[in-house]
N, C-alpha and C positions, 0 to 999 in steps of 0.2 A: 761520744766524746769527740770534740772537734779536733782537727789536725792543727799542728803548730803553723802559724802564719809567718812568712818571712817578708821583710821589707827589702826591696831591691832598687838601688839607685841606678837609673839608666842615663848615661851621659853620651851626647853627640851634638853635632850641629843640628839645626832644626829645619830650616826651609827646604834644604835639599834632601832631607831624610825623613820626611813626614810619613811616607808609606812604611819605611823600614821601622820607625819608632812604633807605629801602630801595630805592626806584626809582632814586634818584641813584647809589647805590653800584653797583647792577647795571649801569646805563648806563656808568659809569666802567670797571667790570671788562671790559665788552665792548670797550672801547678800550684794553685792556691797561694800565690805570692801577690803582694801589692807593689806594683811598680811606681817609682817616684822619679820625677825629672822636671825639665824646664817648663812643662805644661803648668806647673804650680807657680813658677816665677819667671815670666817672660821678659822682664826687664833685666838689665845687666849693669850693676853699679856696686860700689863697695858695701853698701848696706845689704844688698841682695847676696853678695858673696858670703857675708857672715851667716846668713840664713842657709845658703847652700851647704856650707861647711857643717852646720848642725844637722842637716838632712843626711849628709854622707856619714857622719858619726853615728846617727841613729839607725842607719841601714845595716842589714845583715850581710848583704853582698853588693858588689858594684860591677856594672857592665858598661863598657865603652864601645861605641860603634863609630868607625872612621871611614870616610869615603873620599870625596874630591874637594872638600872645603876645610879650611883651618878653623874658621869661625870668628865670632866677634872678639875683638881684642880688649883685654883688661888694661888698666893704666900702666901696668908693668910690661906691656908688650906681648904677653902671652895670651892665647885664646882661653876663654873660660872653660872650654872642653879639656884643654891640656892642664889647666890649673886644677880642675876637678880630679883628673887622673892622678896628677902628682900628689894631691892631698890624700886621695884614697890609698895610694901606695905608702905615703908617709905615716898614716895611722894604722897601717897593716891590715887593711880590709882585704877580703878575698876578692880578687879581680878576675873577670872574664873579658877578653878582648876580641873584637871582631873587626877585620879590615877588609875592604873591598878587594876581591881577588883579581879583577880585571879593570884597572883604572882607565885603560884605553877605551873602554866601552861606555864610560860615563859621559852623558850628554854635556855639551859646552856650558849651558846655563847652570849646571850643577858643579862647576869647577871654579876655583879662584882665578881671577884674571891678573891680580897683582903678583909680580915676581917675588916680592918679599914674603907674601903669604904662602906661595907655593913652596918656597924654600923652608919656611917654618913647618909646613905640613909634612914635608919629606923628613925633616929632623924628628918631628913628633912620631911619625910612623916607625922610624928607626928605633926610637926609644921604646915604643910598645913592643917591637919585635925582639927586644932584649929579654922578654919573657914569652912563654907559650902563647900563641895566637890562633884564632880560627879565621877562615876566609869565607866570604859569601859573594854572590854576584847578582842577587835579586832579593826582594823582600821575603818571598816564600822560603827560599833557601836559608835566609838568615833566621827565620822563625824556627826552622827545624834544627839548625845548629845551636840555637839558644836552648831549645828543649833538651837536646842530648848533652850539651856542655853543663847546663845547670844541674841536671840530675846527677852527673858524675861529680861535680863540685860539692853538692850537698851531701853526697855519701862520704866523700873524702874529708870534708870540713863542715860537719854539722854545726849550725848556729843556734843561738838561744831562741830566736823568734821574738816578736814584740807584743803579742797578745797572749792572754791566758787561754788554756785549752778549752775552757768552758764558755768562751765568748764566740758568738756567731758573726760572720761577716757576709754581707749580701754581695757576693761576687758578681752576680748578674747586673745588679744596679750600678755597681762600681764600673763595670765594663761599659754599660750604657752611658755613664757620665763621661768616661774617657772619649767615647765615640762622639758624643755631643760636643765636647770641648774641641776635638779635632775638626769637626765640621764647621764650628763657629770660627776657628782660626783660619781655615781655608777660605771661608766667606770673607773674612776681614782682609785676608791677603789679596783678594781680588779688587778691593777698593784701594788701588795703589796710587801713590804719589809719583808722578813722572820724574825721571832724573832731571836735575836742575841744569846739567851741562851735557853737551854732546860727548860721545864716547871718546876714549883716549886715542889720539892720533887722527881725529876727524878732519883736521886741517892739513894733514900730510898730503902732499901732492904726488901723483903718479903720472909719468909720461907714458901715454898709451899709443902704441903703434897700430894703426888700422891698415889692413891689407885687403885690396880688392883686385879681382881679375886674376889672370895668370899669363905666363909667357910674355909676349911683347905688350900685351894690354894690361899687365900688372901695374898697379899703382899703390903707393904707400903714403900715409899721412900720419902725423904725430900731433896729438892734442894733450893738454895738461889739465887734469881735474883733481879735486880733493877727494879723499876717501868718502866724506859725507855726501858729496854730489853723486859719486858712483853708487853708494849704498841706496840712496833714494830711488835711483833708476832700477836697481836690482830688486828692491822691495816692491816697487810697483809691478814689476814683471811676475814676481812670486805670487803676489796677491791676485794677479790676473790669471793665474793658473799655468804660468810658464816657469817650470822649476827643474827641468832635467838639464844635465850638462850641455849636450849639443844644442838644444834650443836656446838656452840662456846665452851661450857663447855668441850665437848669431844675433839674438835680440838685444843683448847688452851693446854690441857694436852699433846696431841700428839706432838705438836710443841715444847713445852718446854722440853719434854723428849728427842726428837731428837737433840735439840740444845745443851742441857747441859750434857746429859748423853750418847748421841750418841748411842741410841738403846740398852743400857745395861739393861734397864728395859722394861717390857712389854709395847709395844706402845699403847695398848688399855687402859692404866691407865686413871683414871678420877680424876677430881679435887675435893678436899674436899669441902663440902657445904660452910663453913665459908669463905674459901679463895676465892672462886668464887664470893661470894657476896661482899667481901672486894675489889676485883679488879674492879668490876662493880661500886661500890660506889665511889671509889677513882677517877676513870677516869671520872665519871659523875660530881663529885664535882669540879675537876680541870677544866672541860670544854672541855675535849678531845673528849667525845662522847655525843650524845643525845639518849634518849631511847624512842622509839615509841611503844605504846601499840598496840598489834595485837590480836584481838579476833578471835577465830576459834572454830568450832564445833568438839568436841572430839568423840571418838568411842562410848561413851555412851551419853545419853541425857545431854544437858547443853552446855554452852559456856565457854571456858577456855581462859585465857589471858596470853600471853607471851610478851616478849619485843624483838624488833629488835634493834640492836646496829647500830648507824649511826655515822660516823665521822663528827664532827663540822668543821667549817672553821679553828678554832684554832688547832683542831686535825690534819687536813690536813697539816697545816703549820709546826707543830711539826714533823710530819712524814717525811716531806721533809728535815727538819733541822737535825733530828737525823740520 
């Protein structure tokens, strides 16, 4: 006699949580559940919303996973993820919630850049935390949390199930189809359309103070460049294999001097401390670069930490656009 099969609606943003969604689906399949989610309805409109509501109604349980993005907005200004959550609560579905436990570790291109969306995400997370929640920091940990939480929920709130006990479900083939679907979506995602406009703040100008020499031979010069001009030079350097803090600091100054002043200033000039930090912070906040901490042993005892600058996918798109 076959086990009862449960239908579980999995709600989350998609592009930034591909791996996490795949792990959740595999965990549910191991428990002989059929996960349902946006893989079945990739578009987002009012007609699709009606279909989504029906899928939530027909599901036995509901899971929501939230990390660094609020998601695509519906006409009413809410994200579809939050609308799904609210609807599941409204119709009294049994809900399991999972929130990223270390948001500071989420890479820049998996975070919302718009202040409005970041505020809405914070409010959404606060709403979810009004009920018991679970935390995760990586896809594997999330899968384990789903297994433990779902077993507990099923024991406390057994559901009817959506198939008869004498029906057989080919779980292996279903899992294969989900994997095929994920691979196809990833392949399609690589066929990207470049952004139509430069990044926000691309035309903002920075006054850059370049310092050369020391003591009596010390000289200073100030040049003014836009963020997009600076970014193109930084991207060229990263692509050329120059990506550590100290080397970038020297090379950025050299490149900017050659570009703007055409060698009329000492080409060994360095960047002012504050402006180097400003450039790093702005490019990181915009999502053009990600920073990878790199520990190394210095000439004296102890370990020092530097950052390696890496272009994000958004940064690579902007480099090709500019």
